[in-house]
C-alpha positions in Angstrom: 175.5 -65.9 45.6 172.6 -63.7 46.5 173.4 -60.1 47.6 172.0 -58.6 50.8 169.8 -56.2 48.7 168.3 -59.1 46.7 167.6 -61.0 49.9 166.0 -57.9 51.5 163.9 -57.3 48.4 162.7 -60.9 48.4 161.9 -60.7 52.2 160.0 -57.4 51.7 158.0 -58.9 48.8 157.2 -62.0 50.8 156.0 -60.0 53.7 153.9 -57.8 51.4 152.1 -60.8 49.8 151.5 -62.4 53.2 149.8 -59.2 54.3 147.7 -59.0 51.1 146.4 -62.6 51.3 145.7 -62.4 55.0 142.0 -62.0 55.9 143.1 -59.4 58.4 145.1 -57.3 55.9 145.4 -53.7 56.8 147.8 -51.7 54.6 150.2 -52.4 51.8 151.5 -51.1 48.6 149.1 -50.8 45.6 149.6 -49.9 42.0 146.5 -47.7 41.4 144.8 -44.6 42.9 141.3 -43.2 43.3 139.7 -39.8 42.9 136.7 -39.0 45.1 134.7 -35.8 45.9 131.4 -34.0 46.6 129.5 -31.9 44.1 127.6 -29.0 45.6 126.2 -25.5 44.9 125.3 -22.5 47.1 122.3 -24.4 48.5 123.9 -27.8 49.3 124.8 -31.0 47.6 123.9 -31.8 44.0 122.8 -35.4 43.2 122.7 -36.7 39.6 125.6 -34.6 38.4 127.7 -36.2 35.6 131.4 -36.4 36.4 133.7 -37.2 33.5 137.3 -38.1 34.5 139.9 -38.1 31.6 143.4 -39.4 31.8 145.2 -36.8 29.6 148.1 -38.9 28.6 146.1 -41.6 26.8 142.9 -39.5 26.5 140.8 -42.3 28.1 137.6 -41.3 30.0 135.3 -42.7 32.6 131.9 -41.3 33.6 130.3 -41.3 37.0 127.1 -39.9 38.5 126.9 -38.3 42.0 124.6 -40.2 44.4 121.9 -38.7 46.6 124.5 -37.2 48.9 126.3 -35.5 46.0 129.3 -37.8 46.3 131.2 -39.6 43.5 134.1 -42.1 43.5 136.4 -43.2 40.7 138.5 -46.2 42.0 141.2 -48.2 40.3 142.7 -45.3 38.3 146.2 -45.7 36.8 148.6 -43.1 38.3 148.9 -40.2 35.9 147.5 -36.7 35.1 143.8 -36.3 35.0 141.1 -33.7 34.1 137.6 -33.6 35.6 134.5 -32.2 33.9 131.2 -31.9 35.7 127.9 -30.9 34.1 124.2 -30.9 35.2 121.2 -29.0 33.8 120.9 -25.5 35.1 124.5 -25.0 36.1 127.7 -23.9 34.3 130.0 -26.7 33.2 132.8 -27.2 35.7 136.4 -28.0 34.6 139.6 -28.7 36.3 142.8 -30.2 34.8 146.3 -31.0 35.8 145.2 -33.3 38.6 148.3 -35.5 39.3 147.3 -38.9 40.9 150.0 -40.9 42.6 150.3 -44.6 43.4 148.2 -45.5 46.5 146.7 -42.0 46.6 143.0 -41.4 47.3 142.7 -37.8 46.0 139.7 -35.6 46.9 138.5 -33.1 44.3 135.4 -31.3 45.5 133.2 -29.3 43.1 131.2 -26.2 43.6 128.8 -25.4 40.8 127.5 -22.0 39.7 124.1 -21.4 38.3 124.2 -20.8 34.5 123.9 -22.5 31.1 125.8 -25.6 30.2 127.5 -23.6 27.4 129.2 -21.6 30.1 132.3 -23.0 31.8 133.8 -22.5 35.3 137.5 -23.4 35.0 139.3 -24.1 38.2 143.0 -23.2 38.3 144.3 -25.0 41.5 146.7 -23.1 43.7 147.3 -26.1 45.9 147.4 -29.9 45.3 144.4 -32.1 45.8 143.8 -33.5 49.3 144.9 -37.0 50.2 142.4 -39.1 52.1 142.7 -42.5 53.6 140.5 -45.6 53.2 141.7 -49.0 54.3 138.6 -50.5 52.8 139.2 -49.1 49.3 142.9 -49.9 49.6 142.3 -53.5 50.5 140.0 -54.0 47.4 142.7 -52.5 45.2 145.4 -54.6 46.7 143.4 -57.8 46.2 142.7 -56.8 42.5 146.4 -56.2 41.9 147.4 -59.6 43.3 144.6 -61.4 41.3 145.6 -59.6 38.1 149.1 -61.0 38.4 148.0 -64.5 39.2 145.4 -64.6 36.5 147.6 -63.4 33.6 147.9 -65.7 30.7 151.3 -67.1 29.8 151.9 -64.9 26.7 154.2 -62.5 28.6 157.9 -62.9 29.4 159.0 -64.9 32.4 160.2 -63.0 35.5 163.6 -64.8 35.3 164.1 -63.5 31.7 163.4 -59.9 32.6 165.5 -60.1 35.7 168.4 -61.7 33.8 168.3 -59.0 31.1 168.2 -56.2 33.7 171.1 -57.7 35.6 173.3 -58.1 32.5 172.6 -54.5 31.4 173.3 -53.1 34.8 176.6 -55.0 35.0 177.6 -53.9 31.6 176.7 -50.2 31.7 176.2 -49.2 35.4 179.0 -50.9 37.3 181.7 -48.9 39.0 183.1 -47.6 35.7 180.4 -45.7 33.8 179.9 -43.1 31.1 177.0 -41.1 29.8 176.5 -43.1 26.6 176.3 -46.4 28.5 174.1 -45.0 31.2 171.6 -43.7 28.6 171.6 -47.1 27.0 170.9 -49.0 30.2 168.2 -46.4 31.2 166.4 -47.1 27.9 166.6 -50.9 28.6 165.4 -50.5 32.2 162.4 -48.4 31.2 161.5 -50.9 28.5 161.7 -53.8 31.0 159.5 -51.8 33.4 156.8 -51.9 30.7 157.4 -55.6 30.0 157.2 -56.4 33.8 153.6 -55.2 33.8 152.7 -58.4 31.8 155.1 -61.0 33.1 153.6 -64.4 33.3 153.8 -66.8 36.3 153.1 -70.5 36.4 152.1 -71.0 40.0 148.4 -69.9 40.4 148.3 -70.9 44.1 147.7 -68.7 47.1 150.1 -70.4 49.6 153.7 -69.2 49.7 153.6 -68.5 45.9 157.2 -68.0 44.9 156.3 -67.0 41.4 154.1 -64.2 42.7 156.9 -63.1 45.1 159.2 -62.9 42.1 156.8 -60.9 40.0 156.3 -58.3 42.8 160.0 -58.3 43.6 160.9 -57.6 40.0 158.9 -54.3 40.0 160.8 -53.1 43.0 164.2 -54.1 41.5 163.4 -52.2 38.3 162.4 -49.1 40.3 165.7 -49.3 42.1 167.7 -49.9 38.9 166.1 -46.8 37.3 167.0 -44.7 40.4 170.6 -45.9 40.3 171.0 -45.0 36.7 169.2 -41.6 36.9 171.4 -40.7 39.9 174.5 -41.8 38.1 173.7 -39.7 35.1 173.0 -36.7 37.2 176.2 -36.8 39.2 178.8 -35.6 36.7 181.9 -36.5 38.7 183.7 -39.5 40.1 183.2 -40.3 43.8 183.1 -43.4 46.0 181.6 -46.3 44.1 181.0 -44.2 40.9 183.8 -43.7 38.5 182.6 -41.7 35.5 185.2 -42.2 32.8 183.8 -39.0 31.1 184.1 -37.1 34.4 187.1 -38.7 36.1 187.7 -36.1 38.7 186.0 -35.5 42.0 184.3 -32.1 42.1 183.4 -30.8 45.6 182.6 -27.3 44.4 179.6 -28.5 42.4 178.8 -32.0 43.8 179.2 -31.9 47.5 175.5 -32.6 47.9 173.1 -35.5 48.1 170.9 -36.4 45.1 167.3 -37.2 46.1 165.0 -39.2 43.9 161.2 -39.0 44.4 158.7 -41.3 42.7 156.4 -39.8 40.1 154.3 -41.6 37.4 156.7 -40.1 34.8 159.8 -41.4 36.5 162.1 -40.3 39.3 162.1 -36.6 40.1 165.5 -35.2 41.1 166.2 -32.8 43.9 169.2 -32.1 46.2 169.9 -31.8 49.9 173.0 -30.4 51.7 175.7 -32.6 53.1 176.1 -32.2 56.9 179.8 -32.0 57.6 180.7 -33.0 61.2 184.1 -33.9 62.5 185.9 -34.7 59.3 186.3 -32.3 56.4 185.8 -33.8 52.9 189.0 -34.5 51.0 190.1 -36.7 48.0 191.5 -40.1 48.8 195.3 -40.4 48.6 197.3 -43.5 48.8 
């Protein structure tokens, strides 16, 4: 029997795909980001500047040249941490690192050059995050690329059903109502491995009309994201409460854990924060029977 969550996930994935393949598509989730900006100096824009963008995790680079209006654009970037280097004859080299690019973000990093030699460097230490900008045109292109990439994969990867079955078995074994730290760490390792494998899952249906294989591939990514959040939250909450019974922390602990755990997406995994519980009519108390 399918659970409500699985039905909701399938319905959401189907709606997403229908939007993506529609000729009037407007907005939907994507798996990449973009960095754009304008290079200028004290007198105005600087065309012909070389902009090198480096993904610091894998040390991969891409080079762009500003156009006649001083603008550059680096689309289809994998979410991660980036560094930008700009150089042009007659100006100091410009450098900024620790630029964090999120999924579906179009980040603006503008550059102001200083007159000097290329052996000199202007290093920018940002006190605020890069600006987010919106572009439905760029978003639509990225979305179409993401869908085509899944459809055009060869059949060397694992099947969606295989990855989903392994995820379900691991969650049932280690992250059901009764849990402990050792089991949760094991299933977290499995889920994160499966997230990597899901990036290359193969589908048999290459069609563009109600493609159930494609729905399943998209749904799988969302299910794995949810599974990771469930496990990270369960590991963080070191007590037993409600549908969580930690056999290594069997008691309820209102002194330390009367709070919500919030999980926020980052390219490196869920980021944990907390929020207060609003107590209204009923004071919290342990269940007694």
